[in-house]
C-alpha positions, 0 to 999 in steps of 0.5 A, spaced: 466 445 476 462 444 482 456 449 483 458 453 489 453 453 495 456 458 499 457 466 497 465 467 496 464 474 498 463 472 505 470 468 505 475 471 509 482 474 506 486 468 507 481 464 503 480 469 497 488 470 497 488 463 494 481 462 490 479 469 489 471 470 488 470 466 481 475 460 480 478 460 473 481 454 470 488 454 468 491 451 462 492 444 462 488 444 469 494 447 473 493 448 480 498 454 480 497 460 475 502 459 469 507 464 467 505 466 460 511 469 457 509 473 451 509 480 449 503 479 444 498 475 442 496 473 435 490 472 431 488 467 425 485 471 420 484 479 419 476 477 420 478 476 427 482 482 428 476 486 425 471 482 430 475 484 436 476 491 435 469 492 433 467 488 440 472 493 444 469 499 441 463 497 443 465 495 450 465 488 449 470 482 450 470 477 446 478 475 447 482 478 453 489 479 450 492 483 444 499 486 447 503 485 453 502 492 455 495 492 455 495 485 460 497 478 461 494 472 463 498 471 469 497 479 471 489 478 470 489 472 475 493 476 480 488 482 479 482 478 480 485 475 487 487 482 489 480 485 487 477 479 491 481 480 497 480 488 497 473 487 496 473 491 489 470 490 483 476 491 479 484 491 480 489 494 476 496 492 477 502 496 476 510 495 476 511 499 482 507 502 488 509 509 486 507 508 479 500 506 482 500 513 486 502 517 480 498 514 475 492 514 479 492 521 481 494 523 473 487 519 472 483 523 476 486 530 477 484 536 473 487 542 471 486 548 475 484 543 480 486 542 488 488 536 491 489 535 499 494 531 501 495 529 508 502 531 511 505 525 514 505 521 507 510 517 504 516 521 502 516 520 494 508 522 494 510 528 498 515 530 493 510 529 487 505 533 490 510 539 492 514 539 486 511 536 480 503 538 481 504 545 480 507 544 473 500 541 471 497 547 474 494 544 480 494 547 487 496 542 493 495 543 500 498 539 505 494 538 512 494 534 518 492 527 518 485 529 521 478 529 518 477 536 521 484 539 517 481 536 511 475 539 511 478 546 513 482 545 507 477 544 502 476 549 496 471 550 491 476 547 486 478 541 490 476 534 487 481 529 490 483 528 497 489 523 498 491 520 504 494 514 507 492 510 513 496 508 517 501 514 515 509 513 514 512 513 519 508 516 525 502 511 523 497 516 524 490 513 523 485 517 520 477 517 521 475 514 514 468 515 516 469 522 517 473 523 511 468 520 507 463 524 510 466 530 508 468 528 501 461 526 499 458 533 502 463 537 498 463 532 492 470 530 492 473 524 490 477 520 496 483 516 494 487 512 500 494 509 500 493 503 505 499 499 504 501 499 511 494 497 513 493 492 508 486 489 506 487 484 512 486 490 517 482 495 514 477 495 508 476 502 506 472 501 500 467 498 505 467 505 508 465 509 502 472 510 500 473 511 492 479 508 490 485 504 494 492 504 493 497 499 495 505 498 494 504 490 493 512 490 494 510 490 501 505 486 505 501 483 499 508 480 496 510 479 502 517 476 501 522 482 499 523 479 492 518 484 487 516 491 485 509 492 484 503 497 485 495 496 485 489 501 484 483 498 486 475 500 486 469 500 482 469 498 474 467 505 472 473 508 476 478 503 474 476 503 467 479 510 467 485 508 471 486 502 466 486 507 460 492 511 463 496 505 464 495 502 457 498 509 455 504 510 459 505 502 460 507 501 467 505 494 467 508 489 471 511 483 468 508 476 468 514 473 473 512 479 478 505 477 477 506 470 478 510 472 485 505 476 487 499 472 486 503 466 490 505 471 495 497 472 496 496 465 498 500 466 505 497 473 506 492 471 511 497 467 515 503 472 514 498 478 517 496 474 523 504 473 525 505 481 523 500 483 527 501 479 533 509 481 533 508 488 532 504 489 538 508 485 542 515 488 540 511 495 541 509 494 548 517 491 549 520 498 546 515 502 550 517 499 557 524 500 555 528 505 559 533 507 553 527 508 548 524 515 549 517 514 545 514 509 541 508 510 535 504 504 534 496 504 533 495 498 538 498 502 544 494 506 548 499 512 548 498 513 540 494 519 538 489 515 534 489 509 538 481 509 539 480 510 531 485 504 530 481 500 535 474 502 532 476 501 524 482 496 524 482 488 525 490 489 527 496 494 526 501 491 522 508 490 524 511 497 523 514 500 529 517 507 530 520 510 536 525 515 538 532 512 541 534 516 548 540 519 545 543 523 539 545 520 532 551 517 534 548 513 540 542 511 535 547 509 530 551 504 535 544 501 537 542 500 529 549 497 528 549 492 534 542 489 531 544 482 528 537 480 525 534 486 523 537 488 516 539 496 515 534 497 509 528 501 507 521 498 505 517 493 510 512 487 510 517 482 508 519 475 511 526 479 513 526 484 519 528 491 517 531 497 520 531 504 518 534 510 521 529 515 518 533 521 517 539 518 513 535 513 509 529 517 507 531 524 508 538 525 507 538 530 501 533 534 505 536 541 509 537 539 516 532 545 518 527 542 514 528 535 516 527 537 524 521 541 522 517 535 519 520 530 525 525 527 522 530 527 528 537 524 528 534 518 533 528 516 529 528 509 528 523 505 524 523 497 524 519 493 520 518 486 523 519 480 518 516 473 520 522 471 524 520 468 531 518 474 536 522 472 542 528 472 537 526 479 535 525 481 542 532 478 544 536 482 538 533 489 540 534 488 547 542 486 546 543 492 542 539 497 547 544 494 552 550 496 548 548 503 548 
């Protein structure tokens, strides 16, 4: 291969998503990453097994793969590019975003420890924190998504701060520099779920965060056709995460890894569209007389607009808002939409719409839903890759019907 004259670490996300930092030669010199469908890898002699095991016990690598649960060449290529896009030393790929969240927490949590979660976080993460961690003897605090609230919650046994930025569904943005400063003062590990931001819009590791997690199902895959999660950080920390993954086995298949790696090739292009569409649609909704309130970090009305402007390149394509009216009026609006599919998730090529209380919090008592802001008229849209004019026209015609 030709010698590089430029520093690949200075390449932009669109380039890194295609090439990574160090290009790897594929079998048969294929341009696209081969899909390696196998559950195990053979050795020619028992001496090869002995040499492999001895090298592995000494922390050396003389061949990459032995068993499918421990890794796959297609998965390894995808992890290499994910790490490059995030600016991480290593990425560990999982079978879903929640497996990445839970197994990463299980890697670093300790019995009798204390973990701080910010309250406006993904529903399943919140359930794991509130309902299951106590079974492991771990104390949990749910606090407002601010550095001040996090610092007030720190105790002598606190060892993890887990947060999201932006959060879901209110898109709160944390002052990550302030959170990192607090964490380092108290020697606490920081873990952030940056799914809604993506490494295109923010690079938490560059700001001192220890570990970054993404639901790769969303923007990184980008086509609503796969489930995957990824945890990224230093080699040292990711070695610990990888050992947990080897034990539990939440490993993505080779086809999923291939689809995700292919999605990364258009990541930069897609994010430019998502960022542009999100801002245009958020402004349109905020000016509409039938919309009560809009949450979008790119709007000056958002409570964290200043922080978002300082630390983010763009704000993505998720817009959350209140329809003026009750549950019936909100349902009528959603049912009148023609381009937006009624379904959870975000970050794909198709635009999606969710009435939050019904789709994500249906099994919660009404009193609790209202306490955490899941009112009947709260709607979240996740814009896809359709023409922005068509998306706006569809919203307008649906609003006209209520």
